C-alpha positions in Angstrom: 4.9 -5.4 26.4 3.9 -4.9 30.1 5.5 -7.9 31.5 8.7 -7.1 29.2 8.7 -3.7 30.9 8.7 -5.6 34.5 11.4 -7.7 33.3 13.7 -4.6 32.0 12.9 -2.8 35.0 14.2 -5.4 37.6 17.4 -5.9 35.4 17.9 -1.9 35.8 16.9 -2.6 39.8 19.6 -4.7 39.5 22.3 -3.1 37.6 21.9 -0.4 39.6 22.3 -1.9 42.7 25.6 -3.8 41.6 26.7 -0.1 40.2 26.2 1.4 43.6 28.1 -1.3 45.1 31.3 -1.1 42.7 30.7 2.4 42.5 31.1 2.4 38.8 29.7 5.2 36.5 29.2 3.0 33.4 26.9 0.5 35.0 25.0 3.6 36.7 24.3 4.9 33.3 23.0 1.5 31.6 21.1 1.6 35.0 19.1 4.9 34.1 19.1 4.3 30.7 17.3 0.8 31.7 14.8 2.7 33.5 14.0 5.2 31.1 13.8 1.7 28.5 11.4 0.2 30.9 8.8 2.8 30.7 9.0 3.4 27.1 8.7 -0.5 26.8 5.4 0.3 29.3 4.0 2.9 27.1 4.5 0.9 24.0 1.2 -0.3 23.4 -0.1 3.0 22.5 2.2 3.2 19.3 2.4 1.6 16.1 2.4 -2.2 16.2 5.0 -2.5 13.5 7.3 0.1 15.8 6.4 -2.2 18.6 8.1 -5.1 17.3 11.7 -3.2 17.1 10.7 -2.1 20.8 10.2 -5.6 21.8 13.2 -6.5 20.6 15.8 -4.0 21.6 14.1 -4.4 25.1 14.9 -8.0 25.1 18.4 -7.4 23.7 19.1 -4.8 26.6 18.5 -7.6 29.0 20.3 -10.3 27.2 23.4 -8.0 26.3 23.0 -6.2 29.4 23.1 -9.8 31.4 25.9 -10.9 29.6 28.1 -7.9 30.3 27.0 -7.6 34.2 28.6 -11.3 34.5 31.6 -10.2 33.1 31.6 -7.3 35.1 31.5 -9.1 37.9 34.0 -11.9 37.2 32.1 -14.9 36.3 33.2 -14.6 32.7 34.9 -17.6 31.9 38.9 -16.9 30.8 38.6 -18.6 27.9 36.3 -16.5 26.0 38.1 -13.3 27.1 38.2 -12.2 23.9 34.7 -12.2 23.4 33.4 -9.7 26.2 30.7 -7.8 25.1 31.6 -3.9 25.0 30.6 -1.9 28.1 28.3 -0.1 25.5 26.4 -2.4 23.4 23.6 -2.9 26.0 23.8 0.7 26.7 23.1 1.2 22.9 20.1 -1.3 22.3 18.4 0.4 25.7 18.6 3.9 23.8 17.5 2.3 20.5 14.6 0.9 22.2 13.9 4.7 23.6 14.3 6.2 20.2 11.9 4.0 18.6 9.4 5.0 21.1 10.6 8.7 20.6 10.0 9.0 16.7 6.9 7.0 16.7 5.3 10.8 17.6 7.0 12.2 14.2 4.4 12.9 12.0 5.7 11.8 8.6 6.3 8.1 10.8 2.7 8.0 12.0 1.3 8.3 8.6 3.8 5.6 7.3 3.0 3.4 10.0 -0.9 4.4 10.1 -0.6 2.0 7.0 1.9 -0.4 7.8 0.2 -1.4 11.1 -3.1 -2.4 9.1 -1.0 -6.1 8.2 0.4 -6.4 12.0 -3.1 -5.7 13.6 -4.9 -8.3 11.0 -6.4 -11.3 12.6 -6.8 -13.8 9.7 -5.7 -17.4 9.7 -3.7 -18.6 7.4 -1.4 -21.4 6.2 2.8 -21.6 6.4 5.7 -24.0 5.9 9.3 -23.8 7.1 11.1 -26.4 5.0 11.2 -29.4 5.8 8.6 -29.4 8.2 4.9 -30.1 7.4 3.0 -26.8 7.2 0.7 -25.8 9.6 -2.0 -22.8 10.5 -0.9 -19.7 12.2 -2.1 -16.2 12.2 -1.2 -14.1 9.6 0.3 -11.0 12.1 1.8 -13.6 14.3 4.0 -15.0 11.2 4.9 -11.5 10.2 6.3 -10.7 13.3 7.9 -13.5 13.3 9.5 -12.8 10.3 10.4 -9.3 11.2 11.9 -10.3 14.1 13.9 -12.7 12.3 15.2 -10.5 9.9 16.3 -8.1 12.5 18.7 -10.1 14.7 20.0 -11.9 11.4 21.1 -8.0 10.1 22.4 -7.3 13.6 24.5 -11.0 13.5 25.7 -10.0 9.9 27.1 -6.6 11.6 28.7 -8.7 14.1 30.3 -10.6 11.4 31.5 -7.6 9.8 33.1 -6.3 12.7 34.4 -9.8 13.7 36.2 -9.8 9.8 37.5 -6.0 10.3 39.9 -7.8 13.0 40.7 -10.3 10.7 41.9 -7.2 8.2 44.0 -6.2 11.2 45.8 -9.2 11.4 45.9 -10.3 8.2 47.8 -7.0 7.0 50.0 -7.1 10.1 51.1 -10.6 8.9 51.9 -9.4 5.3 53.8 -6.1 7.4 55.7 -8.9 9.3 55.9 -11.3 6.8 54.2 -13.7 9.0 53.4 -16.5 6.6 51.7 -19.2 8.9 49.5 -16.2 10.4 48.9 -15.2 6.8 47.5 -18.9 5.9 46.1 -19.3 9.7 44.0 -16.2 9.1 43.0 -16.9 5.9 41.4 -20.4 6.4 40.2 -20.3 10.0 38.9 -16.8 10.3 38.2 -15.6 7.2 36.7 -18.5 5.2 34.0 -19.7 8.2 32.7 -16.2 8.9 32.4 -15.4 5.1 30.4 -18.6 4.4 28.4 -17.8 7.8 27.9 -14.2 6.1 27.1 -15.8 2.5 24.5 -18.4 3.9 22.8 -15.5 6.6 22.5 -13.3 3.1 20.8 -16.3 1.2 18.1 -16.9 4.4 17.5 -13.2 4.6 16.5 -13.1 1.4 14.6 -15.8 1.6 12.5 -14.6 4.5 12.3 -10.9 3.2 11.0 -11.9 -0.3 8.4 -14.0 1.6 7.6 -11.1 4.2 7.0 -8.9 1.3 5.0 -10.5 -1.1 2.3 -12.1 1.9 2.5 -8.3 3.2 1.7 -7.0 -0.4 -1.2 -9.4 -0.8 -2.7 -8.5 2.1 -2.6 -4.8 1.4 -3.4 -5.2 -1.3 -6.3 -6.8 -0.6 -7.3 -4.5 2.2 -7.0 -1.8 -0.4 -9.2 -3.2 -3.1 -11.9 -4.3 -0.2 -11.9 -0.7 0.6 -12.0 0.7 -2.5 -14.8 -1.4 -3.7 -17.2 -2.1 -0.6 -19.9 -0.3 -0.2 -19.8 1.3 -3.9 -17.1 3.4 -2.6 -15.2 3.5 -5.6 -18.2 4.6 -7.5 -18.6 7.7 -4.8 -14.8 8.4 -5.6 -15.3 8.8 -8.8 -18.2 11.6 -8.4 -16.2 13.2 -5.9 -12.7 13.8 -8.3 -10.1 15.3 -6.1 -6.8 13.7 -4.9 -7.5 10.1 -5.6 -6.5 10.0 -9.0 -5.3 7.2 -10.8 -6.9 4.5 -8.1 -5.6 1.7 -10.2 -2.1 2.8 -10.2 -2.4 3.7 -6.4 -3.0 -0.1 -5.6 -1.4 -2.0 -8.1 2.4 0.2 -7.8 2.4 2.3 -4.9 1.3 -0.8 -2.7 4.3 -2.2 -3.8 6.7 0.8 -3.9 5.1 1.2 -0.4 6.6 -1.9 0.9 9.9 -2.6 -0.8 9.9 0.2 -3.3 9.8 -2.3 -6.3 12.7 -2.6 -8.9 13.4 1.4 -8.6 14.1 2.2 -4.6 13.2 0.8 -1.3 10.3 0.7 1.0 9.1 0.8 4.8 10.1 -2.9 4.9 13.6 -1.9 3.5 14.2 1.3 5.2 13.4 -0.1 8.4 15.8 -3.2 8.5 18.2 -1.2 6.5 18.2 1.6 9.3 18.4 -0.8 11.8 21.4 -2.4 9.9 22.9 0.9 9.7 22.4 1.7 13.3 23.7 -1.2 14.6 26.8 -1.0 12.1 27.2 2.9 13.3 27.5 1.8 16.8 29.8 -1.6 16.4 32.3 0.3 14.5 31.7 3.3 16.3 33.1 1.4 19.5 35.9 0.0 17.1 37.1 3.7 15.5 36.7 5.0 19.0 39.1 2.5 20.4 41.4 2.9 17.6 41.8 6.8 17.7 41.5 7.0 21.7 45.1 8.4 22.1 45.3 9.8 18.3 46.4 13.7 18.7 45.5 16.3 15.9 48.0 15.4 13.3 51.7 17.4 13.9 50.3 19.0 17.6 50.3 17.7 20.3 46.5 18.2 21.4 44.8 14.8 22.2 41.8 14.0 20.9 40.0 11.1 22.2 38.0 9.3 19.4 40.0 11.8 16.9 38.1 9.8 13.8 34.9 8.9 15.1 34.7 13.0 15.3 36.0 13.5 11.7 33.8 10.8 10.3 30.4 12.7 12.2 31.6 16.0 11.0 32.4 14.8 7.6 29.2 13.1 7.3 27.1 15.6 8.6 28.2 18.2 6.1 27.4 15.7 3.2 23.8 15.2 4.6 23.3 18.7 4.6 23.9 19.5 1.8 22.7 16.7 -0.1 19.2 17.8 1.5 20.0 21.4 0.2 20.1 20.2 -3.2 17.6 17.3 -3.3 14.5 18.6 -1.3 12.4 19.4 -4.5 12.6 15.8 -5.5 9.6 15.0 -3.7 7.0 17.0 -5.2 8.6 16.3 -8.3 8.4 12.2 -7.8 4.6 12.7 -6.8 3.9 14.7 -9.8 5.8 12.3 -12.2 3.8 9.0 -10.7 0.3 10.8 -11.6 1.6 12.2 -15.1 2.9 8.8 -16.0 -0.6 7.4 -14.5 -2.7 10.1 -16.6 -0.9 8.8 -19.5 -1.0 5.0 -19.3 -5.0 5.8 -18.6 -5.0 7.6 -21.9 -3.7 5.2 -24.0 -5.9 2.4 -21.8 -9.0 4.3 -22.7 -8.0 4.8 -26.5 -8.1 1.0 -26.8 -11.3 0.8 -25.4 -13.0 3.3 -27.6 -11.1 2.5 -30.8 -14.0 1.9 -32.6 -15.7 5.7 -31.9 -12.6 7.3 -32.4 -12.0 5.6 -35.9 -15.9 6.5 -36.6 -14.9 10.0 -35.7 -11.7 10.1 -37.6 -10.6 11.6 -34.1 -6.9 9.9 -34.3 -5.3 13.4 -34.9 -7.1 14.8 -31.8 -6.0 11.7 -30.0 -2.5 12.5 -31.0 -2.7 15.9 -29.9 -3.9 15.1 -26.6 -1.3 12.1 -26.1 1.7 14.5 -27.3 0.3 17.0 -24.5 0.4 14.6 -21.7 3.6 13.3 -22.4 5.0 16.7 -23.1 4.0 17.3 -19.1 6.1 13.8 -18.5 9.0 15.3 -20.3 9.0 18.8 -18.5 8.7 16.7 -14.9 11.3 14.5 -16.4 13.9 16.9 -16.9 13.1 19.2 -14.0 13.8 15.9 -12.3 17.3 15.5 -14.3 18.5 19.3 -13.2 18.3 18.6 -9.2 19.8 15.0 -9.8 22.3 16.5 -11.9 23.5 18.5 -8.9 23.0 16.0 -6.5 24.6 13.3 -8.4 27.6 15.4 -8.8 28.1 16.2 -4.9 27.1 12.8 -4.3 29.9 10.9 -6.8 32.6 13.9 -5.6 31.5 12.5 -2.0 31.6 9.2 -2.6 35.5 9.6 -3.9 36.9 11.3 -1.0 35.0 9.1 1.5 37.1 5.6 1.1 40.8 8.1 1.2 40.0 10.6 4.2 40.6 7.8 6.7 44.0 6.5 5.1 44.9 10.4 4.9 43.9 11.4 8.5 45.8 8.3 10.0 48.5 8.4 7.5 51.0 10.6 9.6 50.2 8.3 12.7 51.1 5.3 10.3 54.3 7.2 9.1 55.5 8.2 12.4 55.4 4.4 13.2 52.8 5.0 16.1 50.6 2.3 14.3 50.9 -0.6 12.1 49.7 -1.5 8.2 47.1 -3.8 9.9 45.7 -0.7 12.3 45.6 1.2 9.6 43.3 -0.8 7.4 41.2 -1.9 10.1 40.6 1.9 11.2 40.0 2.7 7.1 37.3 0.1 7.3 36.0 1.4 10.4 35.8 4.6 9.2 34.1 3.8 6.1 31.5 1.8 7.9 30.7 4.9 10.0 30.8 7.1 7.7 28.2 4.9 5.5 26.0 4.5 8.5 26.0 8.3 9.2 25.7 9.3 5.5 22.1 6.9 5.2 20.3 10.0 4.2 23.2 10.9 1.4 23.4 7.6 -0.1 19.5 7.0 0.1 18.4 10.4 -0.7 17.0 9.8 -3.9 15.0 6.6 -2.4 13.5 8.0 0.0 12.3 11.3 -2.0 10.8 8.6 -4.1 9.4 6.5 -1.3 8.0 9.9 0.5 6.0 10.6 -2.8 4.3 7.4 -3.0 3.5 7.8 1.0 1.7 10.7 0.2 -0.4 9.2 -2.7 -1.2 6.4 -0.6 -2.6 8.7 2.2 -4.5 11.1 0.0 -6.3 7.6 -1.5 -7.1 6.6 2.2 -8.6 10.2 2.8 -10.3 10.1 -0.5 -11.8 6.6 0.3 -12.6 7.9 3.9 -14.5 10.9 2.7 -16.7 9.1 0.0 -17.4 6.5 2.8 -18.8 9.4 4.8 -21.5 9.9 2.3 -23.6 6.4 2.3 -26.2 7.1 0.2 -29.6 8.0 1.6 -30.7 6.3 4.9 -33.2 4.0 4.7 -36.5 5.2 6.8 -38.3 2.9 9.6 -41.0 0.3 8.1 -44.5 1.5 10.2 -47.0 -0.6 8.1 -46.7 -4.6 7.5 -48.0 -4.0 3.7 -45.7 -1.1 3.4 -42.6 -3.8 3.5 -43.5 -5.2 0.1 -42.8 -1.4 -1.7 -40.2 0.7 -2.6 -41.5 4.1 -0.9 -39.4 7.4 -1.9 -40.2 10.3 0.4 -39.3 13.7 0.6 -36.0 12.6 -1.2 -34.1 15.7 -3.0 -30.8 14.7 -4.9 -28.3 17.0 -6.4 -25.3 16.7 -8.5 -21.8 16.4 -7.1 -21.5 20.3 -7.3 -24.4 20.8 -5.4 -26.8 21.8 -7.9 -30.1 20.2 -7.1 -31.6 18.3 -10.0 -34.2 16.2 -8.0 -36.7 18.0 -5.7 -39.5 16.7 -3.5 -39.8 12.8 -5.0 -42.6 11.4 -3.3 -43.2 7.6 -4.9 -44.3 4.6 -4.0 -43.6 1.5 -6.1 -45.8 -1.3 -5.9 -44.5 -4.8 -6.7 -45.9 -6.5 -9.8 -46.5 -3.1 -10.9 -44.6 -2.3 -14.1 -43.6 1.5 -14.0 -42.1 3.3 -16.9 -40.5 6.8 -16.0 -40.1 9.2 -18.7 -38.8 12.7 -18.6 -36.4 15.0 -20.5 -32.8 14.1 -21.0 -31.1 15.7 -17.6 -34.3 15.6 -15.5 -32.7 13.2 -13.3 -34.1 9.9 -14.2 -31.0 8.1 -13.8 -29.9 9.7 -10.9 -33.4 9.0 -9.2 -32.6 5.0 -10.2 -29.1 5.5 -8.6 -30.6 6.8 -5.4 -33.1 4.0 -5.1 -30.5 1.2 -5.8 -28.6 2.9 -3.1 -25.2 4.3 -5.0 -26.0 8.0 -5.1 -24.4 9.6 -2.3 -25.9 13.3 -2.6 -29.2 14.1 -1.1 -31.6 14.0 1.4 -34.9 11.9 2.5 -35.1 8.4 2.5 -35.8 5.2 0.3 -37.4 2.6 2.1 -37.1 -0.7 0.4 -38.4 -4.5 1.4 -36.2 -6.4 3.8 -33.9 -9.0 2.0 -35.1 -7.7 -1.6 -32.9 -8.6 -4.6 -32.4 -5.5 -7.0 -30.7 -5.3 -10.3 -30.1 -2.1 -12.2 -29.6 -2.7 -16.1 -27.5 0.4 -17.0 -27.7 1.4 -21.0 -24.1 1.0 -21.2 -23.3 -2.5 -19.6 -20.1 -3.7 -17.8 -18.5 -6.7 -19.9 -15.6 -7.8 -18.1 -12.5 -9.4 -20.2 -12.4 -13.0 -20.4 -14.2 -16.0 -21.1 -17.7 -15.1 -22.6 -19.2 -17.1 -19.7 -18.2 -14.8 -17.2 -19.5 -11.7 -18.4 -22.9 -13.4 -19.1 -22.8 -14.7 -15.6 -21.4 -11.5 -13.7 -21.4 -10.0 -11.0 -21.9 -14.0 -10.0 -19.2 -16.3 -10.6 -19.5 -18.8 -13.8 -20.1 -21.9 -11.7 -23.4 -20.4 -9.9 -25.4 -21.4 -13.0 -25.4 -24.5 -14.8 -24.4 -24.8 -18.4 -28.1 -25.6 -19.8 -29.0 -22.2 -17.7 -26.6 -20.3 -19.3 -27.5 -21.6 -22.7 -31.2 -20.7 -22.3 -30.5 -17.6 -21.0 -28.5 -16.8 -24.2 -31.1 -18.0 -26.4 -34.2 -16.4 -24.5 -32.1 -12.8 -25.0 -31.8 -13.4 -28.6 -28.0 -14.4 -29.1 -28.1 -17.8 -30.3 -25.2 -17.2 -32.2 -23.2 -16.6 -28.6 -24.3 -20.3 -27.3 -21.5 -21.8 -28.6 -18.8 -19.3 -27.5 -18.9 -19.6 -23.7 -15.3 -20.5 -23.1 -14.2 -18.3 -25.9 -11.4 -15.9 -24.0 -11.9 -12.2 -26.0 -12.4 -8.5 -25.2 -16.0 -8.9 -25.5 -16.7 -5.3 -24.9 -15.2 -4.5 -28.3 -16.4 -7.9 -29.9 -20.3 -7.2 -29.2 -22.3 -4.1 -30.8 -23.8 -2.1 -28.0 -27.1 -4.5 -28.6 -25.9 -7.3 -28.2 -24.3 -6.2 -25.1 -27.4 -4.8 -23.6 -28.7 -8.2 -24.5 -25.9 -9.9 -22.7 -27.1 -8.0 -19.4 -30.5 -9.1 -20.1 -29.2 -12.9 -19.9 -27.7 -11.7 -16.8 -31.2 -10.9 -15.5 -32.6 -13.7 -16.5 -30.3 -15.7 -14.7 -30.3 -13.9 -11.5 -33.9 -13.3 -11.2 -34.2 -10.1 -9.0 -37.2 -9.3 -7.3 -36.9 -5.7 -8.7 -35.4 -5.0 -12.0 -34.6 -1.2 -13.1 -34.0 -1.2 -16.6 -32.2 2.5 -17.6 -32.5 2.8 -21.3 -31.0 -0.8 -20.8 -33.4 -1.3 -24.7 -32.1 1.8 -26.3 -29.6 0.0 -28.9 -32.1 -2.3 -30.0 -35.0 -1.6 -32.9 -38.4 -1.2 -31.5 -39.7 -4.5 -32.9 -36.7 -6.7 -30.8 -37.2 -4.4 -27.5 -41.0 -5.4 -27.6 -39.7 -9.0 -27.8 -37.0 -8.7 -25.2 -39.5 -6.9 -22.8 -42.3 -10.0 -23.8 -39.2 -12.5 -22.3 -38.7 -10.7 -19.5 -42.6 -10.8 -18.4 -42.5 -13.7 -19.5 -39.7 -15.6 -17.8 -39.9 -13.3 -14.7 -43.4 -13.6 -13.2 -42.3 -12.9 -10.1 -40.0 -9.7 -10.8 -41.2 -6.1 -10.8 -40.1 -3.9 -14.2 -39.5 -0.3 -13.6 -38.0 1.2 -17.0 -36.7 4.5 -18.1 -37.0 4.9 -21.8 -37.9 8.0 -24.2 -39.8 5.6 -26.8 -43.6 6.2 -27.1 -43.7 2.3 -27.5 -42.8 1.7 -24.1 -45.9 3.2 -22.6 -48.0 0.2 -23.8 -45.6 -2.2 -21.9 -46.3 -1.3 -18.1 -48.9 -0.7 -16.1 -48.0 2.7 -14.6 -46.2 5.6 -16.0 -44.4 9.0 -13.8 -43.0 11.4 -15.6 -40.0 13.9 -14.5 -41.8 18.0 -14.6 -39.7 20.6 -14.1 -40.6 24.1 -12.2 -39.3 27.3 -12.7 -35.8 26.9 -11.5 -35.0 23.9 -13.7 -35.6 21.1 -10.7 -37.5 18.2 -11.5 -40.1 16.3 -9.4 -41.8 12.9 -10.7 -45.5 13.5 -11.4 -48.1 10.5 -12.1 -49.4 10.8 -15.5 -53.3 9.1 -16.1 -53.9 5.6 -15.2 -52.8 3.6 -18.3 -54.7 0.6 -20.2 -52.8 -3.0 -19.4 -49.4 -3.4 -21.0 -49.8 -5.1 -24.6 -46.9 -6.7 -25.6 -48.3 -9.1 -28.1 -46.0 -9.4 -31.3 -47.4 -10.2 -35.1 -47.5 -14.3 -35.3 -44.7 -13.8 -38.0 -42.0 -12.7 -35.4 
């Protein structure tokens, strides 16, 4: 950007010298604007990466269009191309665009928007791309994205240029009709309209292909970014503990990311609004020039008062009035749209949760209660829906009236001049077309107000999601203490650990426990005494607490909860989770299922089903046991992971674990007294007068005995 800024500065200096020599105020104005453009281009590396692309495009166009314009000004433009001389305002306009890009980068809502979008354009990952019919090639993802943005901006500007050229076709064509000039009529149709129209169509198809490619690549990257930040370092778990702003993270990732980029099927996103705004600005400038020149000598109707650019000022006032009224009517749509997305997501989540717990609801005959709950949630959606309808009713009433009046306003204004014989029919139709284009550009916010409100709601949801992720990541859990003694590295050591719930209530206090390898340990205590929370602190996922937890370097810890997570899909993936199915061989998976007392599932490894609902609680727990047998961790924490089994089966499972995992240290939570004899050590959670628990050592146990009757 610094080199480009230097190029713009050199061009501006040369322009200033030429302007001084010729005494031309327009050239001097271009030079002054160019110097400002050079400054903002030099400062552009400090603004959004996404906006830098547009700033660079406009800076380059300032030089290119400015050089072409200056060539014409000094008399070196070919006479044969006299009709194609660039208007003097074009280089000035793109320079102003470059300055505006720098200016809007400091608007808070734009900063929030680009802070999310910049992640893609700052990425350093490599990718493969192919431009038909060339072979595929390797390229940086961000460089490919920047190239596509540049192409799309240029092609949109080209389309605006084609529209301007067609406006002159419209003028000449209608003049031919008025003059009954048949030769000119057909000549304009086949030599002007047809080639330019087909060029426009081809550009629209090409634009669609490139834009679609950019959108899906951008969405893929940003989705992976959000999924990674949400799941890494157990952030998703900490967010669920915190609650707060990040409701329905599944919707934020699956739906809001798509709507942020492209708006989905209902609206517009950062890409569409950016390109659309550039197109509208280009159209505004181009047709404003045409409209100004057409009405340069207009006087107020039925008076002799001359108003240069009369129709441009009419369009500006008309569009300003429409934008102001539209905002007054529709400004409440942003909070209503934000709430609508949350209500819809809550309703979908309730339905999904009902499907997940269908058996429990049926056993309790809870269908009537679920109906009431779903009805209440849907009534909230209905209430919000009618609030939106009330606002949009008024908005549609105004915008529809505005849209009906807009096409006839230029004819009404130009009619007195046409009937007075001051302009031809062709000029009148060109005036109407230019007025319509200027008005459409100026009423951008009127036309897209609903979509802008919806986009602002999506942006707010992603901002709050980011804030929730960042807040959760600031609670990384208990810090490991430095290891001093060599032998201590073989132990898991809790020093002065105090744990509290998300609401601040202390549940475990002053836990000082040393867990030794090859010494199986049982942790018992009343429900709610913090046993599971202590396990989660050891595993590193509990963020609320003080003290330190020291674990052996590079140790492999596995925690099996009472209710295992069983992913949908083939059973093979459920057994090997979290490892990929191909991590283990066929025989190893079958052996693990047999050892976990699940012989009936051995031949169903490739059956795709909702196994979380298909299997009983005891079967699900044995699936998690099979996972442990496959993973062979150094430390295995069982948080009532056998509670759904009968005592005989539970004893058999422990025997299998000790037999198949001789190098694994097993730490258990349980309430059954039968578990005591299966462990070498017993720790009990004891409470003080305030109801806060501390782990305390129980008397030494007799060596575990998990022998079973011969008939088992």
